[in-house]
C-alpha positions in Angstrom: 10.7 -43.6 26.8 9.0 -44.7 23.6 9.1 -43.3 20.2 5.9 -41.3 19.2 4.2 -42.7 22.3 5.2 -46.3 21.4 7.8 -48.6 22.9 11.3 -49.4 21.6 11.5 -53.0 20.6 14.2 -55.0 22.4 17.1 -56.6 20.5 15.8 -60.2 21.1 12.4 -59.2 19.7 14.0 -57.9 16.6 16.0 -61.1 16.1 12.9 -63.2 16.5 11.0 -61.1 14.0 13.9 -61.4 11.5 14.1 -65.1 11.9 10.4 -65.5 11.3 10.6 -63.4 8.2 13.6 -65.4 6.9 11.8 -68.7 7.7 8.7 -67.6 5.8 10.8 -66.6 2.8 12.6 -70.0 2.8 9.2 -71.7 3.0 7.9 -69.7 0.1 11.0 -70.4 -2.0 10.7 -74.1 -1.2 7.0 -74.2 -2.1 7.7 -72.4 -5.4 9.9 -75.3 -6.5 6.9 -77.6 -6.3 4.5 -75.4 -8.1 6.5 -73.9 -11.0 8.6 -75.4 -13.9 12.3 -75.3 -13.1 13.2 -73.8 -16.5 10.3 -71.7 -17.7 9.1 -70.5 -14.2 5.5 -71.1 -15.3 2.9 -73.1 -13.4 3.4 -76.8 -13.6 0.7 -78.4 -15.7 0.3 -82.1 -16.7 2.1 -83.8 -18.2 4.9 -83.1 -15.7 8.3 -84.7 -15.9 11.2 -84.9 -13.5 14.9 -85.2 -14.1 17.3 -87.5 -12.3 18.1 -84.7 -9.9 14.5 -84.4 -8.9 13.6 -81.1 -10.5 10.1 -80.6 -12.0 9.4 -79.4 -15.5 6.5 -79.0 -17.9 7.0 -81.7 -20.5 6.1 -79.4 -23.4 8.7 -76.9 -22.3 11.4 -79.6 -22.2 10.5 -80.8 -25.7 10.5 -77.2 -27.0 13.9 -76.4 -25.6 15.4 -79.7 -26.8 14.2 -79.1 -30.3 15.4 -75.5 -30.3 18.6 -76.4 -28.4 18.0 -73.7 -25.8 18.8 -75.7 -22.7 19.2 -73.7 -19.5 22.7 -74.7 -18.4 21.9 -74.3 -14.7 18.7 -76.3 -14.6 18.7 -78.4 -17.8 22.3 -78.9 -18.9 22.2 -82.5 -17.7 19.2 -83.3 -19.9 20.4 -84.6 -23.2 17.0 -85.9 -24.4 13.6 -87.2 -23.2 15.4 -90.3 -22.0 16.9 -88.2 -19.2 13.5 -87.3 -17.8 10.6 -89.4 -16.5 6.9 -88.5 -16.9 5.3 -88.5 -13.5 2.1 -90.3 -12.5 0.6 -87.7 -10.2 -2.4 -88.2 -7.9 -4.9 -85.3 -8.0 -5.7 -83.5 -4.8 -9.5 -83.4 -4.5 -9.3 -80.3 -2.4 -7.4 -78.3 -5.0 -9.2 -75.5 -6.8 -7.8 -75.0 -10.3 -9.4 -71.6 -10.5 -7.6 -70.4 -7.4 -4.9 -67.9 -8.4 -2.1 -66.2 -6.5 -2.9 -62.6 -5.5 -0.5 -59.8 -5.1 1.7 -60.4 -2.0 0.1 -63.8 -1.3 2.3 -66.7 -0.4 2.2 -69.8 -2.4 2.1 -71.7 0.9 -1.5 -70.6 1.5 -2.8 -72.4 -1.6 -3.7 -76.0 -1.8 -1.3 -78.2 -3.8 -2.6 -79.8 -7.0 -1.2 -83.2 -6.1 -1.0 -85.6 -3.2 0.5 -88.9 -2.1 -2.0 -91.6 -3.1 -1.2 -93.6 0.0 -0.8 -91.1 2.8 -2.9 -88.2 1.4 -0.2 -85.7 2.1 -0.1 -82.7 -0.1 2.9 -82.4 -2.5 3.7 -78.9 -1.5 7.3 -79.1 -0.3 6.4 -79.3 3.4 7.0 -83.1 3.3 9.5 -85.1 1.3 8.3 -86.8 -1.9 10.0 -89.2 -4.3 9.2 -91.2 -7.5 10.2 -94.5 -9.1 12.4 -94.0 -12.1 11.0 -97.3 -13.5 7.3 -96.3 -13.6 7.1 -92.6 -12.7 4.6 -93.1 -9.8 5.0 -90.5 -7.0 4.7 -91.1 -3.3 5.6 -89.3 -0.1 9.0 -90.4 1.2 7.4 -91.6 4.4 4.9 -93.8 2.5 7.6 -95.2 0.2 9.6 -96.3 3.3 6.7 -97.8 5.1 5.3 -99.8 2.3 7.3 -103.1 1.9 7.8 -105.1 -1.2 9.5 -104.8 -4.6 6.5 -103.7 -6.6 4.9 -100.3 -7.0 1.9 -99.8 -4.7 0.2 -97.7 -7.4 0.7 -99.5 -10.7 2.2 -102.8 -9.7 5.4 -102.4 -11.7 8.7 -103.7 -10.5 10.2 -101.4 -7.9 14.0 -101.0 -7.5 14.6 -99.1 -4.2 18.0 -98.0 -5.6 16.1 -96.3 -8.5 13.9 -94.1 -6.4 14.6 -90.3 -7.0 14.0 -87.7 -4.3 11.9 -84.7 -5.7 13.5 -81.3 -5.1 16.1 -82.6 -2.6 17.7 -80.1 -0.1 21.1 -78.6 -1.1 23.0 -81.0 1.1 21.6 -84.0 -0.8 22.2 -82.7 -4.3 25.8 -84.2 -4.5 24.3 -87.6 -3.7 21.7 -87.1 -6.4 24.4 -86.3 -8.9 26.3 -89.5 -7.9 23.2 -91.6 -8.3 22.5 -90.1 -11.7 26.0 -91.0 -12.9 25.6 -94.5 -11.5 22.2 -95.0 -13.2 23.6 -93.8 -16.6 26.6 -96.1 -16.3 24.4 -99.1 -15.6 22.1 -98.2 -18.5 25.1 -97.9 -20.8 26.5 -101.3 -19.7 23.1 -102.9 -20.1 22.8 -101.5 -23.6 26.2 -102.9 -24.6 25.3 -106.3 -23.1 22.0 -106.3 -25.0 23.9 -105.5 -28.3 26.4 -108.2 -27.6 23.7 -110.8 -27.1 21.8 -109.7 -30.1 25.0 -110.0 -32.2 25.6 -113.5 -31.0 22.0 -114.5 -31.8 22.2 -113.1 -35.3 25.6 -114.7 -36.0 24.7 -118.3 -35.2 22.1 -118.8 -38.0 24.5 -117.2 -40.5 27.3 -119.7 -39.7 24.9 -122.6 -39.8 23.5 -121.5 -43.1 27.0 -121.4 -44.6 27.9 -124.9 -43.4 24.7 -126.2 -44.9 25.5 -124.7 -48.3 28.9 -126.3 -48.3 27.5 -129.7 -47.3 24.9 -129.5 -50.1 27.5 -128.3 -52.7 25.6 -125.2 -53.3 28.6 -123.0 -54.1 30.0 -120.0 -52.2 28.2 -117.7 -49.8 27.6 -115.1 -52.5 24.8 -117.1 -54.0 26.5 -119.0 -56.8 24.4 -121.8 -58.3 25.1 -125.6 -57.8 28.1 -127.2 -59.3 27.9 -128.4 -62.9 27.7 -132.1 -63.5 31.1 -133.6 -63.5 32.7 -130.7 -61.6 34.7 -131.9 -58.6 34.3 -130.1 -55.3 37.0 -132.0 -53.5 39.2 -128.9 -53.6 36.9 -126.8 -51.6 
């Protein structure tokens, strides 16, 4: 018999309903990451930046928090300065309506994403994977990035290092890999900086030595700028 004239749902029907609700909730949470700033929870507005872990932020919010030293330890503790984020070159979605707002109870999934992949036309909503080049900040769908060959960015033409491509909002199981890649990138940058300083030091040192030798050869005194030797003064003891 039913309850109030209805039927009693079977266990498998209840399980299916629960799974659908859980899936919808996961999809909404995933879409939220692509629409809102990771630290302020406000709508993303250009200029948008991303960190080396692929999280999205409003650039103005990052600057404000860095100046005020109010970093969010969970989402921003790894950002030491603007050098640790990259401003993204986003392609506008022509179907996006900037006046469209979320209504009460409405899912973010039902709203057009503001940006798309410039090559595949796929919406940047979280349904499909997206990534960006750390070198230039251009954003593409993961599929388009894999399918387009070459070592130059298809959007701006800048040099493209496939090892320097960052996945945007990676799934939980890929975060450890993102952390490792971030550590490797920072190590390489530090080594490159040291090498540049070493080369600069060598370049600056060579003219100084040459100048000193020239002064001695010309009998112009010591390196502190002393004038030429007086007539009759021997310099054989130098």
